[in-house]
C-alpha positions in Angstrom: 12.4 -10.6 10.6 9.2 -10.5 8.6 9.1 -9.3 5.0 7.4 -6.0 4.2 3.7 -6.3 3.4 4.1 -5.7 -0.3 7.4 -7.6 -0.8 7.3 -9.2 -4.3 4.4 -7.1 -5.4 4.5 -5.2 -8.8 2.2 -2.2 -8.7 1.1 0.0 -11.6 0.8 3.7 -10.7 -1.0 5.3 -13.7 -0.3 8.9 -12.8 3.0 10.7 -13.0 4.3 14.0 -11.5 4.8 14.6 -7.9 1.9 12.4 -6.9 3.3 9.4 -8.8 6.8 9.9 -7.5 5.5 10.1 -3.9 3.3 7.1 -4.2 6.2 5.1 -5.8 8.4 6.0 -2.8 5.7 4.9 -0.4 5.2 1.6 -2.2 9.0 1.0 -2.0 8.8 1.5 1.7 6.4 -1.4 1.8 8.6 -3.6 -0.4 6.8 -3.2 -3.7 8.2 -2.5 -7.1 6.2 0.2 -8.9 5.9 1.3 -12.5 4.8 4.9 -12.9 2.9 5.6 -16.2 1.3 9.1 -16.6 -2.1 8.3 -18.1 -3.3 11.7 -17.1 -1.6 15.1 -17.4 -2.5 18.5 -16.1 -2.3 21.8 -18.1 -3.1 25.4 -17.3 -6.6 26.6 -18.1 -7.3 27.9 -21.6 -8.9 31.1 -20.1 -6.1 32.5 -18.0 -7.7 35.9 -18.0 -10.7 34.7 -16.0 -8.4 32.7 -13.7 -6.2 35.7 -13.0 -9.1 37.9 -12.4 -10.5 35.6 -9.8 -7.1 35.3 -8.1 -6.6 39.0 -8.1 -10.1 39.3 -6.5 -8.9 36.8 -3.8 -5.9 39.0 -3.1 -8.2 42.0 -2.7 -10.3 40.1 -0.2 -13.4 39.9 -2.5 -14.3 36.5 -1.2 -15.5 35.1 2.1 -14.3 31.6 1.4 -11.8 29.8 -0.8 -12.9 26.2 -1.4 -10.1 23.8 -2.4 -10.9 20.4 -3.7 -7.6 18.7 -4.5 -3.8 18.8 -4.1 -3.6 19.5 -7.9 -5.7 22.6 -7.3 -3.3 23.7 -4.6 -0.3 23.3 -7.0 -2.1 25.3 -9.7 -3.0 28.1 -7.3 0.5 28.3 -5.9 2.2 28.4 -9.3 -0.2 30.9 -10.8 -0.1 33.4 -7.9 3.6 33.3 -7.8 3.5 34.5 -11.4 1.0 37.3 -10.5 2.8 38.6 -7.4 5.5 41.0 -8.5 5.5 39.1 -11.8 7.1 36.1 -10.3 9.6 37.7 -7.8 7.8 36.0 -4.8 8.1 32.3 -4.3 5.1 30.0 -4.5 5.4 29.2 -0.8 4.8 32.8 0.2 2.7 34.0 -2.7 -0.3 31.7 -2.0 -0.5 32.8 1.7 -0.2 36.4 0.6 -3.2 36.0 -1.8 -5.4 34.1 0.6 -4.9 36.7 3.4 -7.8 36.6 5.8 -10.1 34.7 3.5 -11.5 31.5 5.1 -10.3 28.4 3.4 -12.2 25.0 3.2 -10.5 21.8 2.1 -12.2 18.7 0.9 -10.0 16.4 3.0 -6.8 15.9 4.9 -4.7 15.3 1.8 -5.7 18.7 0.4 -5.3 20.3 3.8 -1.7 19.0 4.0 -0.9 20.4 0.6 -2.3 23.8 1.6 -0.3 23.8 4.8 2.9 23.2 2.8 2.2 26.7 1.4 1.5 28.1 4.8 -2.3 28.2 4.4 -4.3 26.7 7.2 -7.8 25.5 6.3 -10.6 26.7 8.6 -13.0 23.9 7.6 -12.6 20.2 6.7 -15.5 17.7 6.5 -16.2 16.0 9.8 -17.5 12.9 8.1 -17.3 11.9 4.4 -14.2 13.4 2.7 -15.9 14.5 -0.4 -17.8 17.4 -2.0 -21.0 16.1 -0.3 -19.2 15.8 3.0 -17.9 19.3 2.8 -21.4 20.7 1.9 -22.8 18.9 5.0 -20.5 21.0 7.2 -20.4 24.2 5.2 -22.3 27.2 6.8 -25.2 28.8 5.2 -24.5 32.2 3.7 -26.7 33.9 6.3 -25.1 32.1 9.2 -21.7 33.8 9.1 -20.1 37.2 8.7 -19.8 38.3 5.2 -18.4 41.5 3.7 -20.9 44.4 4.1 -23.1 45.5 1.3 -23.1 42.2 -0.8 -24.0 38.6 -0.6 -21.5 36.1 0.7 -19.0 35.0 -2.0 -17.1 31.8 -2.5 -14.2 31.2 -4.9 -14.1 27.6 -6.2 -11.1 26.9 -8.4 -11.3 23.4 -10.0 -10.6 21.1 -12.9 -12.3 21.5 -16.2 -13.9 18.1 -15.6 -15.3 19.0 -12.2 -18.9 18.0 -11.5 -21.4 20.7 -10.4 -21.9 19.1 -6.9 -20.1 21.8 -4.9 -21.2 24.7 -7.1 -24.9 23.8 -6.9 -24.7 22.9 -3.2 -23.0 26.1 -2.2 -25.6 28.1 -4.1 -28.4 26.2 -2.4 -26.8 27.4 0.9 -27.1 31.0 -0.3 -23.6 31.7 -1.5 -22.6 33.5 -4.6 -20.2 31.1 -6.2 -17.5 31.9 -8.7 -16.4 28.6 -10.1 -13.2 29.0 -12.2 -11.1 26.5 -14.1 -7.7 26.3 -12.4 -6.4 23.4 -14.6 -7.3 21.0 -17.3 -7.1 17.3 -17.0 -5.8 15.7 -20.2 -5.0 12.2 -21.4 -1.4 11.2 -21.3 0.5 9.5 -24.1 -0.4 6.0 -25.1 2.0 3.5 -23.4 4.0 1.1 -25.4 2.6 -2.3 -26.5 4.8 -4.1 -24.0 3.3 -2.4 -21.0 -0.2 -2.7 -22.4 0.3 -6.4 -22.8 1.6 -6.7 -19.2 -1.5 -5.0 -17.8 -3.9 -7.1 -19.8 -2.2 -10.4 -19.0 -1.8 -9.9 -15.2 1.8 -8.6 -15.2 0.9 -6.4 -12.2 -0.3 -7.5 -8.8 -2.2 -4.3 -8.2 -3.1 -1.0 -9.8 -3.7 2.3 -7.9 -6.4 4.5 -9.4 -6.5 8.1 -8.2 -9.5 9.5 -10.2 -12.3 8.7 -12.5 -10.2 10.1 -15.4 -7.4 7.6 -14.5 -9.9 4.8 -14.6 -11.2 5.8 -18.1 -7.7 6.3 -19.5 -6.4 3.0 -18.1 -9.2 1.1 -19.9 -9.1 3.2 -23.1 -5.3 3.6 -23.5 -4.0 0.4 -21.9 -6.7 -2.1 -21.5 -8.6 -4.0 -18.8 -6.5 -5.8 -16.2 -7.6 -9.4 -15.4 -9.5 -10.3 -12.2 -6.3 -11.4 -10.5 -5.1 -7.8 -10.4 -5.9 -6.0 -7.1 -7.8 -2.8 -8.0 -7.3 0.1 -5.5 -9.4 3.2 -5.8 -8.8 6.4 -3.9 -12.4 7.0 -3.0 -16.0 6.1 -3.9 -16.2 8.3 -7.0 -13.2 6.5 -8.5 -14.6 3.2 -7.2 -17.9 3.9 -9.1 -16.0 4.8 -12.3 -14.0 1.5 -12.0 -17.2 -0.5 -11.5 -18.8 1.3 -14.4 -15.9 0.2 -16.6 -16.3 -3.4 -15.4 -13.4 -3.6 -12.9 -13.7 -5.3 -9.6 -12.7 -3.1 -6.7 -10.7 -4.6 -3.8 -9.4 -1.7 -1.8 -10.7 1.8 -1.0 -8.9 3.7 1.8 -10.6 5.4 4.8 -9.3 8.8 3.5 -8.6 10.0 -0.1 -4.9 10.4 -0.2 -1.9 8.7 -1.8 -0.6 7.7 1.7 -3.9 6.2 2.7 -4.2 4.4 -0.6 -0.8 2.7 -0.2 -1.4 1.9 3.4 -4.8 0.3 2.6 -3.1 -1.9 -0.1 -0.5 -3.0 2.4 -3.2 -3.9 4.9 -5.0 -5.8 2.2 -1.9 -7.7 1.2 -1.0 -8.6 4.8 -4.5 -10.0 5.4 -5.6 -7.3 7.9 -8.4 -6.5 5.6 -11.0 -9.2 5.8 -11.4 -9.6 2.0 -14.6 -7.5 1.6 -13.6 -5.1 -1.2 -14.5 -1.4 -0.8 -16.5 -1.7 2.4 -13.6 -2.8 4.4 -11.7 0.4 4.0 -14.1 2.9 2.5 -13.8 6.6 1.9 -15.9 9.1 -0.1 -16.2 11.0 -3.4 -15.9 14.3 -4.9 -15.7 15.8 -8.2 -11.6 15.5 -9.2 -11.9 15.3 -4.2 -12.7 11.8 -4.3 -11.1 14.3 -3.8 -12.0 16.5 -6.6 -9.3 15.3 -8.8 -10.3 14.0 -12.2 
């Protein structure tokens, strides 16, 4: 009986929360030992009034589209609307679907779509090609091509990270949409890890590191240090890949779709020799703004 693809591998997962726990479980299924270190954290927006106003507008049906760029955004939406609906007497699972109603929903990729579906929201649009902000824009209809509410221009609600790039906002406006971009969550640096872990990372104590966003790359280098060339660097998508290269890291693995599941599977393929050794091109994906997905 053959060993799992990642048997004997020690993998650094520099992001905590539900994502880190899920990825650690997936790595264990492939035989790897993982160490989860939360180098980024997420916090509510400072301006909750603007966020709540936009969500209440969503519940009224003020928008033609809700554009969702990451699973983190989904979690923020579900938690906040559960607070707003009957002041918390409805569960997050039902509250988000209640607020969305008949509004069309676009998701930046399959990982974000799965997160939405867990809250009973079915996306009407996913990119047919590149799973990124650019890919979504390529498939997004022009404002004058669809049915909008009478008496006003078509409107899009775009909840996102405080670190989101203007790619989607600018692109949707070029398509003729009136875009309300609102901060749904803030991406913050996590606590500085202990010296023991920092030394392990810098001296090759990990066989691989999984990088889920540009922010994770920056915090790895700034809070922990640069891993040696022997460490396999895995990036969730091209925006994260570019951030890694900008920080001087080689990139060995980029999955075909930006999700934790795909990232772990791509590393397992790399480890078992089913990837031919070419770094990112062998399993490439696409960027966003925090959807490499839009996660930062």
